[in-house]
C-alpha positions in Angstrom: 211.1 148.6 92.1 210.6 146.6 88.9 212.6 143.6 90.2 210.5 143.6 93.4 207.2 143.5 91.5 208.5 140.8 89.2 209.5 138.6 92.1 206.2 139.1 93.9 204.1 138.4 90.8 206.3 135.4 89.9 205.8 133.9 93.4 202.0 134.0 93.0 201.8 132.6 89.4 201.0 128.9 88.9 201.4 128.5 85.2 203.7 129.5 82.3 200.9 131.8 81.0 200.8 133.6 84.4 204.6 133.9 84.1 204.2 135.4 80.7 201.8 137.9 82.2 204.3 138.9 84.8 206.9 139.6 82.1 204.3 141.5 80.1 203.3 143.6 83.1 206.9 144.5 83.8 207.3 145.6 80.2 204.3 147.8 80.5 205.5 149.1 83.8 208.8 150.2 82.2 207.0 153.1 80.5 205.4 151.9 77.3 201.9 152.4 78.7 202.7 155.6 80.5 202.2 157.5 77.2 198.4 157.3 77.4 196.1 157.2 80.5 194.1 154.2 79.2 193.8 150.7 80.8 195.6 148.0 78.9 194.0 144.7 78.2 195.6 141.8 76.2 195.2 138.1 75.8 198.2 136.1 76.9 197.9 133.9 73.8 196.9 134.5 70.2 194.6 131.5 69.7 192.1 129.5 71.7 190.1 126.2 71.5 186.5 125.7 72.3 186.0 124.9 76.0 189.7 125.4 76.8 190.9 128.2 79.3 192.4 131.5 78.1 193.9 134.2 80.2 193.3 138.0 79.8 195.6 140.6 81.4 194.2 143.9 82.6 196.3 146.7 84.1 195.8 150.4 84.7 198.2 153.2 85.9 196.6 156.1 87.6 197.2 158.7 90.2 197.8 157.5 93.7 194.8 159.4 95.1 192.4 158.0 92.5 190.3 154.9 93.5 189.6 152.4 90.7 187.6 149.2 90.4 188.1 146.2 88.1 185.2 144.1 86.7 184.2 141.1 88.7 181.8 138.1 88.2 178.8 140.5 87.8 180.2 141.8 84.5 179.2 140.3 81.1 182.5 139.0 79.5 180.7 137.7 76.4 181.5 135.8 74.3 183.6 134.5 77.1 182.6 133.2 80.5 184.5 134.0 83.7 186.1 131.1 85.6 188.2 133.0 88.1 189.9 136.3 88.7 193.4 136.9 90.3 194.2 140.4 91.5 197.8 141.6 92.2 199.0 144.0 94.9 199.2 147.6 93.7 202.6 149.1 93.2 203.2 152.8 93.5 206.2 155.0 92.4 206.7 158.5 91.2 204.7 157.8 88.0 201.6 156.7 89.9 199.9 153.5 91.0 199.8 150.4 88.9 196.9 148.0 89.4 196.6 144.7 87.5 194.6 141.5 87.4 194.4 138.3 85.3 191.1 136.9 84.2 190.7 133.1 83.7 188.2 132.8 80.9 186.6 130.1 78.7 184.7 130.3 75.4 182.2 128.0 73.8 181.6 130.3 70.8 182.7 129.0 67.4 183.4 132.4 65.8 186.8 132.3 64.0 187.8 135.6 65.7 186.7 136.6 69.1 187.3 140.0 70.7 187.2 141.3 74.2 187.6 144.7 75.9 187.1 145.4 79.6 186.4 148.6 81.5 188.1 150.0 84.6 185.8 152.0 86.8 187.3 155.3 88.0 185.6 156.6 91.2 184.7 160.3 91.1 183.0 162.4 93.7 179.5 161.9 92.2 179.8 158.7 90.1 182.0 156.1 88.5 183.4 156.6 85.0 184.1 153.4 82.9 187.3 153.7 80.9 187.6 150.8 78.4 190.7 149.1 77.0 191.3 148.8 73.3 189.7 145.5 71.9 192.1 142.6 71.7 191.4 139.5 69.6 192.2 135.8 69.6 191.8 133.2 66.8 189.8 130.0 67.2 191.6 126.7 66.6 189.3 124.1 65.1 191.3 121.1 66.1 188.8 120.2 68.8 185.6 120.8 66.8 184.2 117.6 65.3 182.8 118.4 61.9 179.5 116.8 61.1 180.0 114.9 57.8 176.5 113.5 57.7 173.3 114.8 59.1 172.1 112.8 62.1 169.3 110.4 61.2 166.7 109.1 63.7 166.4 105.4 63.8 162.9 104.1 64.9 162.9 101.7 67.7 160.0 99.3 67.2 160.8 96.5 69.6 158.3 96.0 72.4 159.7 96.5 75.9 158.5 94.1 78.6 157.2 96.0 81.6 157.1 94.6 85.1 153.8 94.1 86.7 152.9 96.4 89.5 149.9 96.1 91.8 147.6 99.1 91.4 146.7 100.1 95.0 144.6 103.0 93.8 142.2 100.7 91.9 142.0 98.4 95.0 141.2 101.2 97.4 138.7 102.7 94.9 137.0 99.2 94.5 136.8 98.7 98.2 135.3 102.1 98.8 132.8 101.5 96.0 131.8 98.1 97.5 131.5 99.4 101.0 129.5 102.4 99.8 127.1 100.2 97.8 126.6 97.8 100.7 126.1 100.7 103.1 123.5 102.2 100.8 121.7 99.0 100.4 121.7 98.3 104.1 120.5 101.9 104.8 117.5 101.4 102.5 116.7 97.8 102.9 118.5 96.9 106.1 115.5 96.0 108.2 113.8 94.0 105.5 117.0 92.1 104.9 117.4 91.3 108.6 113.8 90.2 108.8 114.2 87.8 105.9 117.4 86.4 107.4 115.6 85.8 110.7 112.7 84.1 108.9 115.1 81.9 106.9 116.9 80.7 110.0 113.6 80.1 111.7 112.3 78.0 108.8 115.5 76.0 108.5 115.3 75.1 112.2 111.7 74.1 111.9 112.3 71.9 108.9 115.2 70.2 110.7 113.0 69.7 113.8 110.2 68.1 111.6 112.6 65.8 109.9 114.0 64.4 113.1 110.7 64.3 114.9 108.9 62.5 112.0 111.6 59.9 111.8 111.5 59.1 115.6 107.6 59.1 115.5 107.6 56.7 112.6 110.1 54.3 114.3 108.0 54.4 117.5 104.9 53.6 115.6 106.3 50.9 113.3 108.7 49.2 115.7 106.7 49.8 118.9 109.9 51.4 120.3 109.3 53.4 123.4 112.8 54.7 123.4 112.2 56.5 120.1 109.0 58.0 121.5 111.0 59.3 124.5 113.7 60.7 122.1 110.9 62.4 120.1 109.7 64.1 123.3 113.2 65.3 124.0 113.6 66.7 120.5 110.2 68.4 120.9 111.2 70.1 124.2 114.6 71.3 122.8 112.9 72.8 119.8 110.4 74.7 122.0 113.3 75.9 124.2 114.9 77.5 121.1 111.6 79.1 120.0 110.4 80.5 123.3 113.8 81.1 124.9 112.6 79.1 128.0 114.1 76.0 129.6 111.5 73.6 128.3 114.1 70.7 128.4 114.0 70.8 132.2 110.3 71.5 132.6 107.9 68.9 133.9 104.6 68.2 132.2 102.8 70.5 134.7 105.3 73.4 134.0 104.9 72.9 130.3 101.1 73.0 130.6 101.4 76.2 132.7 103.4 77.9 130.0 101.3 76.5 127.1 97.7 76.4 128.3 96.0 73.9 125.9 93.8 71.0 127.1 94.6 68.8 124.1 98.3 69.4 124.5 98.1 68.6 128.3 96.2 65.4 127.6 98.8 64.3 125.0 101.7 65.0 127.4 100.0 63.0 130.2 99.4 60.1 127.8 103.1 60.1 126.7 104.2 60.2 130.4 102.2 57.1 131.1 103.7 55.3 128.0 107.3 56.3 128.8 107.2 55.7 132.5 104.7 52.8 132.4 106.7 51.0 129.7 103.5 50.1 127.8 102.2 51.0 124.4 99.1 53.1 124.2 96.7 53.2 121.3 96.8 56.9 121.5 100.6 57.3 121.2 100.6 58.2 117.5 97.8 60.7 118.1 99.6 62.2 121.1 102.8 62.7 119.2 100.9 64.3 116.3 99.3 66.7 118.9 102.8 67.6 120.2 104.0 68.2 116.6 101.0 70.4 115.8 101.5 72.4 119.0 105.2 73.1 118.1 104.1 74.1 114.5 101.6 76.6 115.9 104.3 78.2 118.1 106.6 78.4 115.0 103.9 80.1 113.0 103.2 82.6 115.8 106.9 83.4 116.0 107.1 83.9 112.2 104.1 86.2 112.3 105.7 88.2 115.2 108.9 88.8 113.1 106.9 89.9 110.1 104.8 92.4 112.0 107.7 93.7 114.2 108.9 97.2 113.0 112.5 96.4 114.1 113.6 92.8 113.8 
C-alpha cells in the first residue's frame, strides 16, 4: 500500500520539493502520525526568501466514514499568500483514510520568523469543526533584501519642459457662439434700422455716381458743343431712373416717359433734347433742358429716400 501511494505521488510531483513531500507523507503514513488524531502541517524547507515560493504540506488521517475539507483560496494564509493548491488522491487502509495536499505559498513579509498553521474542517451532522495543525515555522533569509544605507533624497527638477502647441477648440467654439449670439441680439433689436440705413447708403452712392457721370457729360456737351455727349447724358439719365423706379425707362419713348412722370417742364425738356439729338443742331436751351432732367431725377431720388425712411419694414 505504501509503495503504491509513493509511486502515485511521485508521478504527480514536478519538483524536488514535491518529491520531498512524498517521502515525508510516506513517513507519516507509516504510523508516526497515527498516535494523535490531529492534522499534520509542515513546511518542506526551513528557510524562505522574500517573494520566493515555499511549499507547505497538510495531511490528515481520519475514519473512512468521516468527510473532511481542506482550506482553499478563500482562507487567509497570512502572512503568506496562496499561489496554488495541489490535492492528492485519498488512500484508505485498515487504519483509516489519509488525505493530503501541498500548498504553494509566497511571502512578502520581512519578519525573521514566520509561522503558519492550517485547519482541517471535519463535517458533522449539524456543522463543521475546524481542527488545526500545530504551528510550523520558517526563517527568513535576507540575501535578497537590499539594505537602505542612505535615506532617499528628493532632487528638485527645475528645468522648463517645452510643451507642444495644441489648438483649443473649446475657446474657438465658445468665441463663435459669443459672436453669433451678439450679432443675433443686435439684429433682433436694431435689425430694421440697420437694414434701412444700408438701403439709404446704397441709394446715396448710386445717386452720387449718377450725378458725377451726368455732370461730366453735360459739361462736355456745353463746352465742346458735342451732341454725342448730350445723347449719352440722356442714356445715363434713363438708366438711373430705371434703377430707381424699377421700370424699363431705357426703352421708353419720350411720350411713355411723360406718361409715367407727368410734369410739363420735364416733358418740354425731353422734347427739346429730342430735337437737338435727332435734328443734329444745338439749341440755346440744351443746358437748361439737361438741368431740368437732372432736377427731375433728384426729386425721384428724394422721394425714394423718404419712402424708405417712413416704411415700417424696409
